[in-house]
N, C-alpha and C positions, 0 to 999 in steps of 0.2 A: 505494502501499499505506499502510497505516495503521501509524504506528509513533509511540508515544509513550517517551519519557526518562523513568528513575526515580533518582534519586537516592540510596541509602542513606546516612548519614552516620557510621555505626556502628552495633556489634551493638546496643549498652546505652546509652542517651541516662547522660551523665557515665563510659562510661569512657574517654570519649575520641575523638582520632581524629588523624592529621596535617594540620595545616593545608593545606601543599601538597597533601596530596590532595583535600581537600572540593575545595580552590582549584580543582584540574583539573575536578572533578568540577563547580562552575559552569558553569566554562568552556564546558562540552558543552551548555549550555543545557536543564535536564532543566525538565519539566511539574510533577515535585512531588516535593519533597524530604522525606522521612518517617523517622524513626525509631523503636522499640520503645524501652519505659522501664521494660517491670515483666515477672515472673512470677512463679511461684509453687515456681518453684525454692530460694528464698533459706528455706523456709518458712512457714506461718504466722502471724508477728507481724509481718511489714510490713501484711498487713491486718487482722490484729486490732487491731493500735494505730494504725492510720493510721500508720504511719513511712517515711521514705524510706529506703534502699538506698542510697546515693549523698550524698555532701555536699554544699550547695545551693550552693558554690562549685564543685564537678566539673560538676553539672549548669546552674550558670548560664555557664559557662566552652563548654558543648557549644551552648546555644540562643542564646546571642549571635551564633557565627560561624553558625548553621544560618538565625537571625532575617536576618541579613544578605543571605546571597544570597538566600534565598525574595523580599526584599522590594527587593534590585538585579533582580530576574529578573520581578518579579510572578506569583510562581509559587503555589501553596499549602503551606506547611510543616504536617507529620502528626504530632502528638505520640500514642502509642500506650498505655492501662497508666498512667496519668501516677502519679507517686509509687512506683512498683513494685508495690503491690497493686491500684492504679486505683480505689479507694476514693474517695468525696467528699471527702476530707482531702489524700490523694496530689494529685486535681485541683487542689484549690482551692492547694497549696505550689506546684505549677510552676507556675500562673496567677501567683501573685505575683511569680515571680522573673521571666517572661515580661514583667510591667508594670514593673518595676524594670529591668529592661534598655530598654524600649521607653522610660522616661521621661530613662534617662539619656543614650541616645542622639537621642534628638526620633523615633523611629518615630511612624508612622501605619497607622493597621489595622485591621481585621474580623475580630474573633477571637469561635471558637466552642469553647465548653465542652459536651461531652460526657458526661453524669451515666452512669456504670453502677450506682451503688449503687441497690440490690433496696426497693421497701416491702415490709414482712413482712406486710402484708395481701391485696398483691397475690398474693402465694407462696403466703398459704394460701388463696388461692381457685381459684389452679389447682391446687395439690395437692387441692385436695377437687374439682377437677373429673377427676383422673386425668390429670393435664398435666403432671407433675412427676415425672420417671421417674429412675433411678439410672444412671449407668456404672458398668458390672463393675469392682469386683467392691465397687461401695458401695455399703452395706445401702439399706434402704426407709427414705424419710424420713417423718419425722412432727409436728408443729405444733409440738413442745417445743426440734426441735431447731431450727427456724426461730428461735423467738423467742427459746433462747439464744443464737445467734450475737450477734457484736457487730456485724460487716459481713457483709453479704453482697451480693457483683457478678453479675452479669451478662457474658459476653468479648461482647459488640456484633461483629456482621459490617462488611463495609463500606455497608452499604446507611443509619446516621444518619451516615457520613462522609461519602459521595457526597453527601448532603442538605442538611449543612452547607456544602459548597462552592458547592451550585447558589444557595445561598440568601447568596452572597457572602464567605463568609470565609474569607481569606488565610493563619490560622495556626487550625488545629484543635487541642483539647486536648483528648483522649479519655480517661474512666476507662479500665474492662480492656474489652481488645479483642484477637481476634486477633490476633496477630501479622503473619499473612499480608493481614487487612484495609487494612492502614494502607499498603500498596503493592500492592493489587490495586483499591485503587477508584477513581485514576484513568485509570489505563490501561482496566479498563472503560468508564465513562463516557464517554472517547473513542473506542470502539469497539475498538479490539483484541481479538486473538483471547480470547475465555476462556480454554480453556488453558491459552495462552503466559504472561496475566495471571495466573493464579492460580499457576503453577509459577516464574514469576518471582519472583511476590510469596514463598511460602516459600523461594527461594535467597538472596532479598535479607534477609531478615529479622535475621537474624544479623549481618551486616557481612559482615565477612573469615574470618567463620568458614567459610567455600565453598572458599576458597582453600587451595593446596596449599603447605603448612610454616608455616602464619602466623606473623607474628611477634608481629603484636600485635591493638587492635582498631584500625579503618579503612576506608575509606569504599570504596563499591564501589556500581557502574555496569551498571543493565539499559537493553537496546533492546527495547520489548515492540511487535512486530508481529502481522499476522493470522494468522500459521502458527507461529511461532516465535520465539524471544529470547535475544539475543545475551549476554554478562553478562563483564566485568570490573572488577578492583580497579585503582583509580588510585592505589596506586602502583609506581613502574616497576619496583621491586624484588620484588611481590608478581608472582600468576600464580593464576589458574583453570586448571586442565585437567580432560578430561572425567570423570575419574575422582574429583576434588574436587565437583565440581558434579553428580554422579551420586549419590555418597555424601552428600550433605548431607539427600537426601530418607529417608535413617537415622538422622537427630538426629531426636529427640524424637518418635520415629513408633512406634504399634507395629505396621503394615505400610508396607513401604518404597516401596509402588505406591500405595496407596490413603490421601488424608489428607482427613477430614472438616471441612467449615466447615460452620457455618450455614447457608448456603445450598444446599449442596452437597460433591460430594466432588472433589477434587483425583485423578487419576487419569494418573497416568505411567508406566503397564505398557508403552506402544507408547511411550514417550519416546524421542530419538537422541541422543548426546552427541556433538561435533565440533570438534576444534580449529581454529580460525580461524587463530588463530598461536599464540605460545608464550605469551602471556596469556590470551587471549578463547576462552571457548566457544560455540558455539551448539547451541541443541537447539529440536530438533524434536519433534512429536508425541504434545504433551503434552492432556489432555484436561481440559473441567470439567464435569460431571453435575451436573444441578442437582436440588436433592431434589425433593419435591412437599410438602413441607413447610421449616417454619423451625425450627432447633433453637440455643436461647443455652444454653449452659456455666454454671453454675452457679457460683462458689464463694465459700467462705463462711469464717470463722475465731469460736470462742468461747474466753473466759478458761478456761486449767488449773489458773489457781493461778499462785503466787509462788518463787520456787526462788533459792536460796542452793548456788555453788557449793564444790567440796571438788578442788584438784589435790595429788596425792599419787605419790611414786615410791615402788616397793620392788623394792631387790635383792638380799635375803637368800635364801639358795636352797634355806632350810626353809620357808619360807613359799611363796616359788616353787612348791615341789614340791607342795605341798595350796590354792595358791589360789582354787579354787573353794568348796571345805569351807570354809576357813578367813573367804574372805568371808560364804557362807553364815550359821556360827554365829553370825559377828560382828553381822549385822543381827536373829538370832532372837535371839540376849541382848542385844539393845539396847532392841528393842520391851519389856522390864522395865524399862531405863533408864528411858524414853520417859513410862511412868506413872509412876516415883519423880519424876522433873522437875515433869508438868501436873499428878498429883494426879487425872488419872482424866480429866483435861477432853479429851483429846488422846487420840482413840481411832484403833487400827490402821489406820484406814480413812480417817482425814482426813489425813493424810502418805503420800508416797513416796519412799524411797529408792531409785537405781539407779547401779550401777559400770559403767561402758565400763574395758573393759582393753586400753591400747591399747600394741602391743608384741606385741601376739598375734590380737585379734580385734577391734579397737575400731571399726576400719572395716566393715568387715560383717557381725561379728556370727554367726549361727548358719551363714550364706553362704558363711562364712573356709574355705579350701581347706586351710589352710594350720596350723589353730588347734592342733595338736598340738605344731608348732617354735613353744619358747618359749626367746627367750634369756636375756641374763643378766638383764634388768630390765625393769619395764614400769611404763607408767603410769596411775595409776587417775585416772580422771576421776567424781567423785560427785557427783549432784546430788538435791538434799533439795528438795521440792516440797510446798506446803499452802496452806491457802485463803489464808493472808494474809505479809507479808513476816515480821513478828515470829515469827511460829510459825518459820518456815521455816529464818532464822536462828539460833533457839533452837535448834533439834534439830543444824543442821549444826555448831552452835559444843559441842556434847554430843559430837556422833557422832566428829567429826574428833579429840577426846582421848581418846574409847572406842577408836576406830582403833587411834591409834598405840600404845600399848600391849597390845592384844587377842592372849594369848599363843598360845603354839600346843606342842602335849606336850611335844614334843622340849629345853623351856627351863625349868626349874623358877622362876627369878626371872622380874624387870621385865625386857618387852623393848621397844624402840621399832623397828619395824615399818615405819613409814613416814618419808619423807622429803619436807617440803613447801617446794614452792620460794617461797611467798608468805611474808609475814605482815602480819596475820594470815593465818589459813591458813583460813577461809571468807569468800567475796565474796559479796553480794548480787546477783544477775541481774535482779531485777523481776519484772515481770509474765512471766507465760509463755503462750501458746498453743498451740491443735489446730486441724486444718481440721475442718470440720463437714460440708462438701456439695460430693459428685460429680457432680452431676444435671444433667440436661436441661428444658430448661421449653419448652412447643413453644407458643408464643403468636401471634393472628390475624396478628400485623403486626409484619416484623422488627424493626421501630424502637419500638414501643409500650412497650419496658421502659427506652428510654434518652431522657433530657430534656436537651433543647438549649438553652441559654442563650447569645444573641447579646450582644456587648462591641463596643463604638466604642471603640478604643486610639488 
């Protein structure tokens, strides 16, 4: 029976793992060590600005241990969605950290950098051919959206990763990639069952998120075979249960049984989960249904403007009783003040003021079922967005003072209705981004959208 052993260092590169857990994983002699490094969960700024989520120190700590383990065993190390957004800037940032570690420790290896940032000309051609399609509820796409996007990436499947390993790369650094592709590539290459390989990959992708009563980010291990896989955490005090493994198919998926990948669909409809002991689970019955075409998900982000932020507290019961109308009147009246300050140079459509009310519905907005229950105080998070930082800051400065003393009908004199926890009350947030694409491309070949660069380190 084929057996491929896979070590997932942690659920997110830079989030950490216990050295003792990782050492236990290395002792089990995995044939690949992998870790995801990105997501859209943090919003569009990381792709749009090419900025990392974790610090270089946090990422470097994890990478150093992973590199040592992979080189000790002589097996591939695969990192996906480098730099969080998976664009070229993120990929190059992780590359530089790897090169620094290799230099410090005298390491030698062949590395592959797989770029996932997309050429706009290529995308416009595919769009004209009708081969870019929206994922519901995304709108139809036009060339203007492609052109405005600061960065666009495609989420690669396992094929470019497998090709890099076949070319002799021991360290594979990927741009944006599906989380599962990192963990499925080697088991599929080595002939394990595709159903178990892909379902195991889905379970491994978030590290110990698939354990019961998760304590912290940590390492997890899978044995992938022809018709099943076994999975267990590497901290002796942690455990997997049939429920915790089955429940992970619900995570970030619209369908708990069918999970779409670039080359097909993971089908867990007939999967069965059995406890082998108090820490290990065996999964049988998983399937992988190959698609008749490859589909690559696109993600893009564009600059939405520049932002300043004001944080203020309100405890005055007269204001709280009429909070919505008070804020609405404030913003309506402030529009006149903007015209006074800028003498008509800033039109109403040139800026946006948004107020989130924490303590009522700041987290869930219109979906909050308990919005009618108002406590004795709320926090207002006020954002001012404009085309440039200077304008956003100027508007925020005026708005903070305007809001501080905005009257209520019940009080005839001057009031101070807000409490500012910071001085100055406004803070510059800098550039802000919004997502532009949630679409798929239908390429001729699963590797044509990804460029691989080999390095001798």
